[in-house]
Structures are given as C-alpha cells and as structure tokens.
TORTIDO-458242 format. One record per atom (N, C-alpha, C): residue in one letter; x, y, z. Coordinates in steps of 0.001 Angstrom, whole numbers, plus 524288, in hexadecimal, padded with zeros to 5 digits. Layout:
BEGIN
AXYZ/...
REM end
This chain:
BEGIN
MC52276844B94E94/MC56E4682A294BD6/MC56EB6850E94664/SC5B3B687B59450D/SC5BA568A2493FE9/SC5F58686FD93C75/HC5EE0687C593764/HC61E2684B8933A4/HC64D46885392FEB/TC6981686AC92E5B/TC6C9C6898B92A8C/TC6F28685B8926C5/KC701E6878C9220A/KC72E46843E91E49/KC78806835E92002/LC7AE468793921F7/LC806F6874E92358/LC8168689F692895/LC83AF6870D92C27/LC852E689199313F/LC8B1C6895693189/IC8D2768DD59330F/IC92CC68E88933AD/IC93EF68F3293976/IC975368BE093B84/IC98A068C0A94114/IC9E2D68E29941A0/GC9E98692F5943A3/GCA3B5695709442C/GCA3ED69A969413A/SCA6F769E5494362/SCA6C66A39194127/SCAC1C6A60694042/GCB00A6A2D893F45/GCB51C6A4F693DCF/GCB5476A5FD937FC/PCB9EB6A69A935C8/PCBA666A78393022/PCB7D16A33F92CDE/ACB81869E5D92EA3/ACB5B269A0C92BB4/ACAFC369A7492BD4/GCAD9369B4693076/GCA7E969B8D930F8/GCA5936A02792E21/YCA7D36A4C392ED2/YCA5BA6A96892C3F/YCA6416A9199264F/TCAAB36A7159246E/TCAB606A69D91EC6/TCA7836A2B291C84/ACA6B469E6191F44/ACA2CD69A9691D84/AC9D7269D2A91D30/AC9C366A07792107/AC972C6A3239210C/AC96AA6A6F291C81/IC9AE96A9A991B42/IC9AD96AD5B916DD/IC99C06AA78911C7/YC9C856A62F910DF/YC9BCA6A32E90C0D/YC96686A0A790BDB/AC94B969E7F91042/AC8F9F69BEA91066/AC8B3B69FE990FC6/GC8BEB6A4779121C/GC87FF6A88891196/GC87726AA6690BFC/RC8BD16AB1B9095B/RC8BB56ACCF903E3/RC89466A8A89005C/AC89846A3C49022A/AC872869F818FF24/AC815369EF39003D/GC7F4A6A2559039A/GC79B46A23A904C0/GC780B69E179089E/LC7BB869C1290BC0/LC7A6E697D790F65/LC782E699C99148E/KC788369EE391586/KC768D6A12E91A64/KC787869E2091F2C/PC7D9F69DD391FD6/PC7FC269AA392425/PC7EBA69D0F9297E/VC7ED8699BA92D69/VC7EB469B5C932DD/VC841769A4B93520/LC865F69E24937C3/LC8B9969D8B93A02/LC8B5169E2693FEC/IC8DA769A76942BD/IC8DEC69A9E94875/IC934469CC5949F3/EC935E6A13B94C92/EC98546A3E894DA9/EC9BC16A1179519E/GC997A69EA595588/GC9C9A69BEF95965/GC9E9869F7995DB6/LCA21C69D57960DC/LCA4146A0269656C/LCA7906A4BD96406/QCAA1A6A47095F80/QCADDB6A87995E11/QCACC26AA6995887/PCA9006AE02957ED/PCA7D56B019952B3/PCACC26B24095023/GCADC06B07E94B5B/GCB2856B21D948B2/GCB6E56AE309492B/GCB6606AA7494CC4/GCBA376A64794D37/GCBF506A7E894FC6/QCC3376A47B94F52/QCC8496A547951CC/QCCB076AA3994FFB/LCC9D86ABEB94B40/LCCC7E6B07E94921/LCCB9A6B54F94C88/TCC7396B57C94F42/TCC5FF6BA0D95271/TCC9466BA5995765/TCCC766B65E95870/TCCFDC6B68895D06/TCD4F76B95595BCD/TCD5E06BAA0956D8/TCDA806BD9795569/TCD8E76C33B95479/TCDC896C673952E0/TCDB596CBFE95211/TCDB096CD2C94C46/ECDF616CEC1949F0/ECDF5B6D02C9446E/ECE0C86CB8694105/VCDE096CAF493CA4/VCDF1F6C6D5938DA/VCE1C26C95693426/ECE67A6C79D932F0/ECE9666C9FF92EA2/ECEA246C659929F8/NCE8636C16B92A7A/NCE94E6BDBA9263B/NCE4436BBE2923A3/FCDFFA6BED792467/FCDB266BD84921A8/FCDAEE6C0C591CB6/PCDA786BE519181E/PCDAAB6C13491329/PCD6A46C596912DC/GCD83D6C9E89106C/GCD4AE6CE3690F80/GCD5316D2B29134A/FCD8A36D21691742/FCD9506D63591B24/FCDF206D77E91B95/PCE11B6DABC9180A/PCE6C16DBC5917E1/PCE8F06DE2791CDC/DCE5A36E0DE91FDB/DCE76A6E336924BE/DCE5B66E00F9297F/GCE3AC6DB5D92894/GCE1BA6D82A92CD4/GCDC446D9D092E6C/ICD9D56D6AD931B0/ICD4906D7D79338D/ICD3D76D571938F1/DCD0FF6D82493C4E/DCCFD56D60994172/DCCCBC6D0F8940DF/ACCE356CD02943E0/ACCBC66C7DB94351/ACC5EA6C80894445/NCC4496CAE69483B/NCBEB86CB4094963/NCBBC26CE229451A/ECBE476D20A942D4/ECBBD56D4E093E7E/ECBB376D14F939BF/LCBF306CE24938A7/LCBEEF6CA8793443/LCBA716C6B2934F9/MCB9E26C490939A7/MCB5B96C0D993AA3/MCB0576C36F93A7A/ECB0006C83993C64/ECAB066CB0193C37/ECA9856CC349368D/NCAD696CD789334B/NCAC566CE5792DBA/NCAA346C96892B2E/MCAC956C4E792C71/MCAABB6BFF492A4B/MCA52C6BECC92C27/RCA4326BFE993111/RC9EF96BEFC93347/RC9ADD6C23A93071/QC9C046C73592FAE/QC98506CAA292D05/QC977A6C8EC92761/QC9BA96C718924E8/QC9B356C54191F7D/QC97BB6C06E91F32/AC98556BCF19230D/AC95066B84392335/AC8F4C6B9CA923ED/EC8E4F6BD8692768/EC88EF6BF4D9284B/EC86B56C1F792375/RC89F86C4C8920AF/RC88356C77891BEE/RC85F86C3A9917F9/FC88216BEE6917D8/FC864F6BB049140E/FC824C6B74591660/GC7FDF6B8E191AAE/GC7B656B5F591CA2/GC7C646B1E8920C6/TC810D6B1F592324/TC82286AE3D92751/TC7F7E6AFE992C5C/EC7CD26AC4692ED7/EC7A9A6AD4393402/EC7EA16AB8C9380B/IC804B6AF2C93B5F/IC84586AE0893F35/IC81F26ADB7944A3/LC82E66A94E9473A/LC80D86A87894C81/LC85566A8999506F/TC84B06ABC295482/TC88A76AC2095896/TC87956A7F395CB2/NC88F36A33995B5E/NC882369EB795EC5/NC8CC769B1495E4F/IC8CB8697009617A/IC906B692BE960CF/IC8D5068DBC95FF9/VC8F9C68A1D95D24/VC8D276851195C34/VC8E7868178960BF/TC8A8567F2D96310/TC8B5D67BB796789/TC8AC9675F49662B/KC8826674DF961C6/KC873A66F6D96059/KC862166F0A95A84/VC881D66AFF95811/VC86F366A0C95289/VC858966452951D2/DC82906634F94DC2/DC814E65DF694C33/DC820065DAD94649/LC866565B63944B2/LC879265AE493F26/LC85EC6559293D05/GC830A652A99404A/GC813D64D8193EA4/GC7BB064D8B93CAA/TC79386521A93C9E/TC73DD6529593AA3/TC73C165635935EF/RC6F96655D5932EC/RC6EBA6596292E82/RC696265BD692F0C/PC69206610192F2C/PC6D75664C192F2E/PC7080664809344C/FC75076670A93450/FC784D6671C938F8/FC75BB66A6693D3B/HC7678668C29421E/HC743B66B9094695/HC788C66E3F949C0/VC778A6731994B36/VC7B416762894E49/VC785B678E4952BA/TC7A8E678A695765/TC784767B4B95BEC/TC7BE367FAE95DA0/LC798A6844195EC5/LC7C86688CF9606F/LC7BCE689B996645/DC7F4068CF396874/DC7EAC68E7A96DE8/DC7A2E6925C96E5D/SC79276941E9730C/SC74FF697E5973E7/SC762269CF2970FA/SC723F69F2996E8A/SC72E06A3FF96B9B/SC72E16A89E96F5B/PC74B76AD2E96D93/PC74A56B1CF970F5/PC6F2C6B31F972EF/SC6B286B19797004/SC65CE6B2C4971A1/SC63C46AEDE975B0/GC67046AAD8976BA/GC65816A71697AB4/GC634E6A20D97887/EC63026A1A997352/EC610069CEB970E4/EC65016988D97193/AC639E6947E9745A/AC67506905C975B1/AC674B68C01971A9/GC6C0168A3997054/GC6C8F685A296D17/GC69F1685F0967C9/RC6A7D68A4A9651C/RC683668ACA95FE8/RC6A646868E95C55/RC67106844795916/RC68C3680169559D/RC6823681B994FF3/LC6BEE6801A94CD0/LC6BE76812A94735/LC6C9067C1794443/TC6A9D67BEC93F81/TC6BCB677A393BF3/TC6E3B679F793710/AC718E676E69348F/AC7454678D692FF2/AC75306746792C1B/DC74D2675C892713/DC75E1671E8922FA/DC7BBB6710C92257/SC7ED5674FF92392/SC84846748892339/SC8702677F292766/IC8BB96769E928E8/IC8E786796D92D0E/IC942867A4E92B7A/IC960167F0792C7B/IC9B956802E92BFC/IC9DB46811493175/ICA18D67DF893302/ICA3FD67E6B93823/ICA8E2681C39379A/ACA8DE6863A93A3E/ACAD56689D093A07/ACAE8C68BB593F8D/TCAEFC688039431D/TCAF8C68940948AB/TCB52668A4D94A58/GCB8ED689B0946CD/GCBE4468B35947E7/GCC1356879A94B90/ACC5B06897494D32/ACC906686A8950E5/ACCB1368A93954D6/SCCB56688FD959AA/SCCD1568C7895DD6/SCD2B968B3D95F4B/ACD5DA68F5195FB5/ACDB4768E9896151/ACDB7968CC1966FB/KCDF196894D9680A/KCDFD56877996D68/KCE34368B6497059/YCE1A168CA197518/YCE4936904197864/YCE69268D7297D3A/LCEA2468FF697FF8/LCEC6168D9B984A1/LCE8A168DC098938/GCE4D069148988F6/GCE11C691C798D3A/GCE290695FE99122/LCE62D6996798FBB/LCE7D169DA199333/LCE40D6A241992B0/PCE2856A4AF99704/PCDF256A951996B8/PCE1846ADA499358/DCE6AC6AE0E99368/DCE9486B22A99063/DCE8A46B17998A85/ECE7AA6ACB8988D2/ECE6E36ABE198335/ECE2156AECB9814B/QCDDF86AEB998465/QCD93B6B194982FE/QCD9FE6B773983C3/KCDCBB6B8DB987C5/KCDDBA6BE5F988EB/KCE0916C10B98469/YCE45B6BE5A9821F/YCE7976C0BC97E0E/YCE6466BED99788B/KCE1F66BC1A977EE/KCE0836BA40972BC/KCDFB16BEE796F1B/GCE2616BEE696AAF/GCE2216C34D96717/GCE5B86C7C3968A1/RCE86C6C73796D07/RCEC176CB3B96EDB/RCF1606C8C197030/GCF2DD6C50F96CE4/GCF7D76C26B96DB4/GCF7676BC8E96DF2/VCF2A36BA8596EB7/VCF1C06B4E096EB7/VCEF036B357969AA/SCF1256AF7596706/SCEEED6ADBD96208/SCEF806A7DB96183/ACEC186A58D95E61/ACEC7E69FF995D37/ACED5E69F2195766/CCEF1A6A338954AA/CCEFF26A2C694F07/CCF4696A64A94D56/ACF8FB6A3F594C8C/ACFD8A6A6FD94AE8/ACFCCB6A93B94572/TCFA5D6A636941F8/TCF9786A81893CA7/TCF5E96ACE093CA6/CCF2156ACEF94046/CCEE696B14D9408F/CCF0EC6B62A942E4/DCF3E26B57A9471C/DCF5976B9F594A3A/DCFB786BAE194A54/GCFE7C6B76694801/GD04296B7F39483C/GD06326BD0694600/FD03896BF1094209/FD052B6C3E093F70/FD05B36C86A9434B/FD02886C85C94766/FD028E6CCAA94B23/FD07276CC6594EF1/YD0A546C84894E89/YD0EA86C79E95229/YD13EF6C7B594F5A/RD14146CA7E94B08/RD19036CB1294836/RD1D026CDD394BAE/KD21B76CBA494BDA/KD261C6CDC894ED7/KD251E6CDC9954C2/KD21466CACD9567C/KD201F6CA7A95C12/KD219A6C51A95E34/VD20C46C45E96342/VD221A6BF72965DB/VD1D0E6BC9B96739/VD1C9B6B7B89659A/VD17CE6B4BB96689/VD19206AF5F968C9/AD15216ACE196AF6/AD15AD6A78E96CF2/AD11676A42D96A95/VD12AC69F549697F/VD0EF869B7A96785/VD0ECE696FE96B69/VD0A156954B96CD3/VD0974690F497079/VD07FC68C0996D81/GD0AEF687DA96E58/GD09C7682E796BC6/GD0EB66802496A1B/GD0E4167B0496936/GD12DB6780D967B6/GD120F6748A9630B/GD0D926750E9606F/GD0C79671D695BDE/GD0DB56748D956C8/DD0BF6672329527E/DD0CFA6746594D51/DD0AA3679D994CB7/TD05E367A9094EBE/TD036067FAA94E3D/TD0688683E1950ED/AD0865682CF955A0/AD0B7D6869E95887/AD108D687EA955AA/CD1306683E595387/CD17E4684C9950A8/CD16EA687E094BAD/ED1296686CC9490E/ED1132689B794466/ED102268F6C945B3/ED0D3C6904B949FF/ED0C056959994BA4/ED11046988594D18/AD1478695F794FFD/AD195C6987495198/AD1CBD699D194CDE/SD1D056963F94922/SD201F6973294468/SD1DD469BAE9413D/YD18A969BD6940DE/YD161A6A01493E05/YD172B6A552940B0/LD168D6A579945D1/LD175E6AA4E948B5/LD1D0F6AC0C94891/AD20A86A85494832/AD26386A9AD947FA/AD27816ACDF9431B/GD243A6AC5A93F1A/GD25056AF6E93A60/GD23316B50393AF3/LD208A6B62893F41/LD1E6F6BB5D9402D/LD20AC6BDE49451A/AD20EB6BAD694940/AD22656BCEB94E59/AD28506BD4294F0E/QD29D36C039952FC/QD2F4F6C0B495458/QD313A6BBCA95725/KD2DC26B99195A73/KD2F2B6B50595D97/KD2A456B1DE95EAC/VD2AC46ACA695E9A/VD26606A92B95FB7/VD28056A537963D9/YD251B6A51296817/YD25EB6A10896C1A/YD21CF69CCE96B41/LD236F697F196B46/LD1FDD6938696AE7/LD1F90690FF97045/ID1B0869194972D8/ID1A5668FA597829/ID183168A15977FF/VD1B4168655979E5/VD19E7680C997993/VD19EE67E7897F12/RD159467C25980A9/RD155067A2298604/RD185667506986C0/KD194B6723A98295/KD1C4166D56982E6/KD220E66E67981CC/PD257A66A90982E2/PD2B1766B50981CA/PD2C7D66A0597C1D/YD288E66997978CF/YD297C6685897348/YD24FF66A7D97001/LD25D566AAF96AE2/LD21C066C4F9673B/LD1EEE667869651D/RD19C5667F69647E/RD16B2663B896238/RD16726642195C4D/AD18686685B95A33/AD1805669679549C/AD1B2B665749516B/SD19F56653494C69/SD1CD3661C5948DE/SD22896638C94886/KD25D666005946E7/KD2B716611F946C3/KD2CB9665D894364/ID2A326664593EED/ID2B5D66A9C93B67/ID29D366FD993DD0/MD257B66FE1940C3/MD23D1674B79433C/MD276A67619947C7/QD294E6722A94A96/QD2D0B6732594ECF/QD32096758594CA9/ED33E8673519485A/ED38AE67550945EC/ED380767AF194437/RD336767C329424A/RD3252681819407D/RD328C6854F9450E/VD307E6839D94988/VD3081686FE94E28/VD3605687999504E/FD38CA6834A95103/FD3DF76837C9536D/FD41FC6865095009/SD410A6867694AEE/SD44C5689019476E/SD43AC68ED3946BE/ND3F5A690AA94901/ND3DF46962D94870/ND40116993694D1D/ED43AA69CAA94C1C/ED463D69F8995059/ED428F6A34D95334/KD3E206A47F950E2/KD3A646A7FC95373/KD36F06A52295768/ID36E169FE895732/ID337669CE095AA0/ID369169A9095F1F/ED34AA69B73963D7/ED36FD6991896881/ED32DF695A996B21/VD3421690B196BDD/VD307868D0296E33/VD314068CD797419/LD2CF768D98976F2/LD2D1468D5F97CA7/LD2A786884797E5A/FD2DA86843597F11/FD2B9C67F1C9808E/FD2A0B67F0598653/ED269467B50987A9/ED24CE67A7898D08/ED22F667F8B98F95/TD200F6828B98C8A/TD1E44687AF98E4D/TD18626882D98DB8/ND15D668A35991BA/ND103368B2B991A3/ND0F23690F799273/TD0AB4692AE9905D/TD091D6981E99104/TD055C698939959A/LD068F69C089993F/LD033C69CE699DCC/LCFF706A16599CF1/GD00FA6A521999AF/GCFDAC6A9A5998B5/GD00596AD8199520/LCFDA36B1C699410/LCFFA76B5EB990BF/LCFF326BB0E993AA/YD02256BEEE991E8/YD01CC6C40599470/YD027C6C85299060/GD00C66CD05991CF/GD012A6D18898E5C/GCFCD76D56698F6F/ECFDCA6DA5C98E58/ECF9F96DE7598F61/ECF5D06DEBC98B21/NCF7706DFE19865D/NCF3BD6E08B98207/NCF3DD6DBFF97E2F/GCF6546D7D297FC5/GCF6E26D33D97C77/GCFB1D6CFC997ECC/VCFC406CB8497C2E/VD003D6C7EC97E2F/VD059F6CA8397E0A/ED083D6CA7298283/ED0D9D6CC64982DE/ED115D6C818984A6/GD0F1D6C3B99866D/GD12726BF7A9881E/GD0F4D6BAE498A24/AD12046B69D98B2B/AD0F8F6B1D798D22/AD12386B01D99227/HD0F096AE52995E1/HD110F6ABEE99AA9/HD11F56A61B9997D/LD16C26A451999C1/LD180A69EF699861/LD1A3569BFC99D15/ID19D4696DE99CCD/ID1C1E693869A0CC/ID1F0B68F1499E20/YD23DD68E5A99FBD/YD273C68A4E99D87/YD2764685A39A134/KD2696680FF99F03/KD268F67C199A205/KD22B867C539A696/KD1DDC67D569A54D/KD19BB67DCE9A938/KD1957678DE9AC8F/GD194A6798E9B1BD/GD18AD675389B552/GD1DA3672519B69F/ED220D673D49B445/ED27036712E9B55E/ED2A46674699B920/SD2E62672039BB17/SD319B6748F9BF12/SD344C679809BD04/DD3589679959B7FF/DD382D67E259B5C4/DD345B681AB9B2D2/ED2F5F6818C9B476/ED2B57684E29B221/ED2CFE68AA39B288/RD2BC768D929AE50/RD2D3D693189AE49/RD2922696419AB5C/QD275D69A869ADC4/QD23A269E089AB44/QD266D6A2F49A971/YD24BA6A4F89A4F4/YD27116A9CF9A2F9/YD235A6AC6399F17/ND24516B14899DE6/ND213B6B43999A26/ND242B6B4A4994FE/LD21576B3EE990B1/LD23A46B44598B7F/LD21166B8CF98892/PD23F16BD0598781/PD21B26C16F98496/PD207E6BFDD97EE7/ID1B996C07697D5A/ID19E96BF5397804/ID15B06C34397675/DD14C66C3A697165/DD10B36C71A96F5D/DD0BD96C41E96DA2/GD0C856BF1696C79/GD08256BBEB96A9E/GD087B6B65A96C9F/FD03EE6B3F996D93/FD03A16AEB896FCA/FD00086AB7996C51/FD02346A7969699A/FCFF436A484965CB/FCFE5A69EF5967CA/LCF97269D50967B6/LCF809697FD96929/LCF83C6947E9645A/ACFAF169029964B8/ACFB4468C7A9605B/ACFAF0686EE96275/ICF6D86860196586/ICF62F680D1967F1/ICF17967DFC96596/GCEFCC67FD396106/GCEBC267D0595E2C/GCE68867FD795E06/HCE30167DB795ADF/HCDDAB67FAB95A60/HCD9DB67B3295B5D/HCD53267CA795CEF/HCD119678CD95DD5/HCCC7467A1895A5C/PCCB48676C095678/PCC6D8677DC95300/PCC1AF6777E955E8/NCBE3767B1E954D2/NCB92767B3A95775/NCB54D677AC95495/SCB637672A19552E/SCB34766EC395220/SCB05966ACB95574/ECB07566B6E95A92/ECAE456676895E06/ECA8896663595CE0/LCA56F66A3F95BC6/LC9FDA6697795ADB/LC9ED1665D39563B/FCA264665C695288/FCA17A662FD94D9F/FCA44865DB594D53/ACA79065CAB95135/ACAAC4657F195121/ACA7BA652D5950C0/PCA2FC6527595307/PCA03164D789528D/PC9EC464C0594CEF/WC9E9864FD29496D/WC9CF264EC79440D/WCA14A64F8794003/LCA4F8652F694126/LCA8DE6545093D3E/LCAE23651CC93E5C/QCB0E16507F93A39/QCB61A64E5693ABB/QCB9E8652BA93C24/TCBD16651C894028/TCC10E6558A941C9/TCC64B652CC94241/DCCA82655DE94230/DCCF9D6537B9430C/DCD086652FA948E2/QCD51E6513E94A71/QCD62B6503594FF2/QCD62A655219534A/ECD6D6659AC950C4/ECD6B465E9A953A0/ECD13A660E6953E7/GCCD9465EA6950E2/GCC8416609A950E8/GCC6CC663F694C49/YCCA74664D9948A2/YCC93A667F294400/YCC59E664D394063/ICC18B6675393E71/ICBDD4664B193B04/ICC08266352935DF/QCBFFD65E8593442/QCC25D65CC592F62/QCBE9765D9D92AD9/TCC0A365FC9926A9/TCBD7F660B7921FD/TCBFAE65D9291D77/KCBC8D65D239195C/KCBDF9659D5914F5/KCC15865CC091113/GCC64A65B12910A7/GCC9D665D6790CE2/GCCA736633D90DB9/DCCA0E6663190978/DCCAA866BDB909B3/DCC55A66E8A909FF/TCC18E66BF790C6B/TCBC4D66E1E90CD7/TCBAE466ED991293/PCB6CE671C7913B6/PCB4F96725491914/PCB0F866E3791A97/CCB03E66A3A9174C/CCAC43666399183D/CCADFE6627891C89/TCAA906616D92044/TCABAC65DB492469/TCA9716585F922EA/NCA9C7654A892676/NCA7B064F7192567/NCA1B864F4A925A2/VC9F416537E92784/VC998B653CE9279F/VC97C9657599232F/PC950F6555391F4E/PC93336589591AF5/PC8FF165D2B91CF0/GC9125661C891AF7/GC8E4D6666A91C91/GC90D16696092107/VC94F26672792349/VC97CB669C792786/VC9D4C66B0992593/FC9EDA66FF492634/FCA3D2671CB92430/FCA6E5674689289B/ACAC036742592841/ACAF5C6767C92C44/ACB30667A64929AD/ACB37667F0492C0E/ACB6BB6831F929D4/ACB9D7685CA92E1F/GCBE65687C792CB6/GCC19868AAF93067/GCC4D76873F933F3/DCC6686897293861/DCCA34686E493BCA/DCC84A681D793E40/VCC32D680F293E8E/VCC13167C16940D3/VCC2B76776893D83/ACC42B6786D93896/ACC5CE6743D9350F/ACCB4E6752A932ED/DCCE22678DD93545/DCD34667A4C93344/DCD74567A43937AC/ACDA296760293820/ACDE096758A93C4A/ACE33F677F093AC5/KCE3C367999935EA/KCE8DE67B47933FD/KCE984681279338A/YCE5EA683D0930CE/YCE6D46894692F6D/YCE48068D279335B/RCDF7B68C9993493/RCDCD668FF693860/RCDDB4695C193743/QCDC956975B93283/QCDCF969CD0930F6/QCD7AC69ECF92F27/ACD6A36A3D293026/ACD1886A60D92EEF/ACD03B6A5B69292A/VCD3FD6A6D1925D8/VCD2E56A6D59203A/VCD1B56A15491E41/ICD44669D6D9207A/ICD3476980291EF6/ICCDF96964692103/ACCCAC697E4925C2/ACC78C696A0927F4/ACC33669908924A1/ACC40169DEB922F7/ACC0176A08191FB4/ACBF5669D8E91A95/GCC3A969BE19183C/GCC342698E69135F/GCC060693CC91417/SCC1606913791885/SCBEB168C419197A/SCB8E668D2291A85/GCB784691AB91CBF/GCB209692F891D7F/GCAF336939F91857/ACB1DA696109148E/ACAF91696A990F5D/ACAEB66915390CD1/KCB28D68DE490D58/KCB20E688A590B2B/KCAD7F685AE90DA1/ACACF86863B912D3/ACA8C46837A9158F/ACA36968559913B4/ACA2DC68A7B912F0/AC9DE168C919111C/AC9C9D68AA490BA1/MCA08B68A6390847/MC9FB468892902EE/MC9E30682CC902D9/ECA0AF67FC090637/EC9F5867A2E90680/EC99E56796F908D7/AC988D67CB690CA8/AC935967C5690F03/AC8F2367DAA90B01/EC9017681B2907E2/EC8C5868324903D1/EC8B9867EA28FFF0/KC8FF867C3C8FE67/KC8FA9677CB8FACD/KC8C996734D8FD35/YC8DA06723A9022D/YC8AE166DFD904E2/YC850066F019050A/LC838E673C590651/LC7E0067511906CE/LC7B3A674C790190/VC7DD36764E8FD68/VC7B85675FA8F82C/VC7A9B670538F6A5/EC7E6C66CF08F7E9/EC7E296676F8F659/EC7A96664368F9D9/NC794E666438FE7A/NC762A6633990227/NC7125665FF9039F/
REM end
C-alpha cells in the first residue's frame, strides 16, 4: 500500500489543472486517469472557446497538453480506475482495479482527495449514437454548435436544457428541430415561450428517434411519430447535426455514502468553494457543476480545489 499527500481522481480539465497547481506547490500528487483519460471533452473534435487558442485546438491535443504539463510538475499519473473508496478513515483509503502489469486491487492512502470524475451525458442508447459521435452527434450545443452555422440540426429532449440548447442553436443554425417524445414540453413556461416564438425552431411532438444515417457523418435521422398507436408513421428527417439534451449523470456513486449530493447526484460543495462536507475532500469540475459544464470553468474549479487542498494540508 502506497501513500500520497494528495490524490486526484479524474483526468479532465478539472483533474489535470488541479494536478498542475498541486504539482507546482510541491505536493507531488497522484492522479488516477479513469476510464476516459481527458474526460468528456475528448468526445468532441475541435475546441474553439478555450482561452489562448485563437484558431481553436483539437480536444485530444488540449487534454494531452494538460497531461504533459501536470507530469512536468511532478504528478504521478496512473492508468487505472477507482473501484472502492473509504472516506470514513484517516488517511483516506482507495482501491484501484487491476494494473496493466496484472497487479490486482492496488490500494492507496491519501491525506486529501480531489474528486474530478465529471458527469456523463445521457444518451438514447442507439448504436448510431456511438457510430456518429464526433461526426454529427453531440451532447453539448455550447461546445459544438459553432460548427453547424447555417445548417439544419435536431435537438432531443423536452425539458429546460433541451429548450436552452435549441434556442442557442437557433442563433447559429438555419433550422432547428426539437424532437419530443411526449405531446408536451416539460420545460418551464418561459423556456417554452422562447421556443415557440422562435421561427427557426420546429417542435416535433410525440416523436422518437429510431436511428441515424449518413456516409461520412450524420445526414439524417430515422424518426417515428406516435410509436405504437394506430396512426404510427415512420419517416426520415434530413439533418446535419444531432444533439442530445436529455440530461447528465454525475459520476459520483462511489462517494455518495460519505458526501452530500443533490437529488441528481451532483456533489454539493460549501458556498463558492470546492470543499465538501468531509474535511480534506474536494470536488471540482462537472461532478459538482449541474449548471455550466464547460471546460474552462472545470479548469478553474480544479485550480481552486488544489489551492484549498494545499491549505488543508498545511493546516493539518
């Protein structure tokens, strides 16, 4: 069993930034990359809204740059996933999956932990979603909407998030279809009014997506109207982009027995800090952010978490 002053769980913008700050502070952090090194950002292509890159930058390149920067300042990066944690003991105990060398159930202890495990977008479960991911399928209009200027896109969902995404895309795209499986919108009244008053948005009620099609990317969606009813009808809808807006799921299950979360599972922090209800445990990035879910905000929260962790370690 090995020990570290600071363990960082997660490797997106929040995790890597926390590692950079902690490394520069001389904490020699250990970072667990998890199932998706680089986090959700690596599921997109080019990032154009991260400061410092006027011509944009490939998402994977941006994450690899952050990774190398973290290593430069002394971060030890482990390509594992965390399978078990115990935040009720001091120091904290963490168990990893089998290592590439075959070492099973490696255990670590840490004086402090930064949780940066992110949040995963919810998908419909269609095979085509994975097939076209990054080639017309997206779960972030703010991230990828720019690439669909003057094009035709569809947004799936009927809540506030879907209406917000559709309204945002309407400012860029030529046409936006809002695909809603129910005969009504679940969104708040003000968001419904915003959608219905926008001439670029067309709402397709009682409609489900069966699949997507296209040669080199999404060219259209296979839809079904009034599925299972006598007047059921299937048809193809030509589109250039397909956006999922049916919610996100924070990757917080491992920590739920010890940490306070909201009803959706997002880790709750104290005020404008990354501090959780367990002293020495901090949360950064999308796992604690149900509202913004942007790379630059996650990176900033990672810096805050590292600074708070350094303060905690000095005082304790």
